N, C-alpha and C positions, 0 to 999 in steps of 0.2 A: 575752270571755276564755274560751278553751277549757281543758279539763282537761289536765294535763301528760301523762297516759297514758290516753287515751280508748280505748274498746273498738274503734272503727273503726281507730285507729292500730295497736293490738295485732294485729288480724286481718290488716292489710296487712303488718306486719312478719313475722308467722308464715308467711303465704303466700309472701312473698319469700324467707324462709329455708328453705322447703321442709318446715317442720314441720307435722304435721297439727293442725288446730284441735280443741279439745275436743269440739265438737259433730259432728265428722266421725269419730266412733268407728267403726272398721271391723270390730271383733271382735264386735259385737253383732248378732244376727239382727234384721233389720228388713224390713218390707214396703215397697217403694218406691212404693206407691200406697195410697189410702184404700179401705176397703171401700165397695162401691157401695150405692145406695139399695135395691135388691132384697134384698141380703143383710141389710142393717140392718133393713129392714121385716119380713122373715121372723123375724129374731132378736127383734125387739120383740114381735111377735105370740106367739112361743113363750114368751117370758118373762112375758107377760101371762097366758097359759094356765097357766104354772107358779104364778103368784101366786094365781090362782083355785083351783088344786088345793091349795095350802098353806092357803088360807082354808077350803076344804072339810074339810081334815084337822083344822084347829083346831075347827071346828064339830062334827065327828064325835067328836073327843076330849072336847069339853065335854059331849056327849050320852052318853058312856060307851062308844062303839063304837071301841075301841082298835085292833082289827084293820083296820077300814075306814080309820081315820086313818093307820095305818102304811102301808097300800097307797097311799093318796093322797099321802102324803109321799114315798114311794119313787118314784112316778111323777113327781112334781114335781122331785125331785132328778135323775132321768134326763133330763127335759126340759131342765133347766138345764145339765147336762153336755153334752147334744147341741147346745144353743145355743152354748155356749162353743167347742165343737169346730167348729161351722159358721162362727163368726167367725174362726177361725184358718186356714181354708182359703185357699190362695193360694200365691204364689211369694215366698219370702223370700231375702234375700241378706245376706252378710257377707263379711269378708275371708277366711273359711275356705272358702266355697263357695256353692253355690246349693241351696236347700231347697224342694222342691215338696210341699206339704201338701194332702192330700185328706181327705175325711171319715173314712176308715178307715185310711189309711196315710200315711207320710211317707217321701220319698226324698231323701237328701242326697248331692250330688255335689260333690267338691272341684273347685276351679277348674282344676286341672291336668288333670282328666279331662273337662272340658267342651270339646267340639270346636267347636261353633258355637251361637250364639243369634241367631235371625233371625225375622222375621215373614213369613208366607206367606198367600196367598189360597187358601182351601180350604173345603169344606163343614164348618160348625161347628154344634153343637147349641145350641138356644135355651134358656137357663136350665137346662141339663143334661137337658132332656127329649128324647124320641126324635126330635122334629121337627128337621130340619137345614136350614140356609140357607147361602148363600154368604157368607163373612165372612173376617176376618183372625184368624190364630192365631199365638201365639208358639211357635216350634219350638225345642226345646233338644236338641241332639245330643251324645251322649257319645263319647269316643274309643273306637273299636273296638267299639261297641255300638249297639244300637237307640236311637232318640230316646226321651226321656221322654214319658209320656202327655201329650197336649195339655190344658192346664188353663186357660191364660190366653187367652181369645178376646174379641172385641168383642161377643159375644152372651151372655156368662156373667153371673152375678149381680152382678159388680162393674162391668161396663162396658156393659150393655144401654142403649142410647140415649145413651151418652157416648163417642163415637168419639175425641174429642180426648184424653180421659183415658186411653183404651187406648193411643193413640200415645205419650203421655208416659210411661206405665208401661213399655211395650215398649222405648222409647228408653233409659230409665233402667237397665233390666236389661241391655240390650245394651251400655250404657256400662260397667257393672260388669264384664261379661264381657270386654270389650276391654281394660280397665285391669288386671284381675287374672289373666287367663289366661296 
């Protein structure tokens, strides 16, 4: 015996009626892909360093060296802040537009100002280092302006060694652009 109003029936009815589902919230900024293993490993190591710095600050404070403890605590807080910012780096989408977040800056472009979103073969940097190799990049062009800085590549910290994940993320962002432009 099935329930009179199961969730599968509700989803089918909502889709048929053209109503958005509750989990398809388009006004919330979201990254259409997961952070990659390189980014997560770097963040984990940085947070481990911050924990050692906070433990050192605790030992210094217990020993009576408050100035050294304060310096260690401030450095630990700076490392934690930098780590959180590192985890936010990427391309974010919502019903409002496309947001490209880098470590020091954020650029938000409304969908009406996005001319095209496409992938292209071009030289890309490996993990943001000066060495470049041939790879794929997501190119985001604005109406009447230059393209945004290339941030999503198949050799960055989110997709190095995960070409299928890059293809799925690029397709998702291209789909958002096609639907909302």
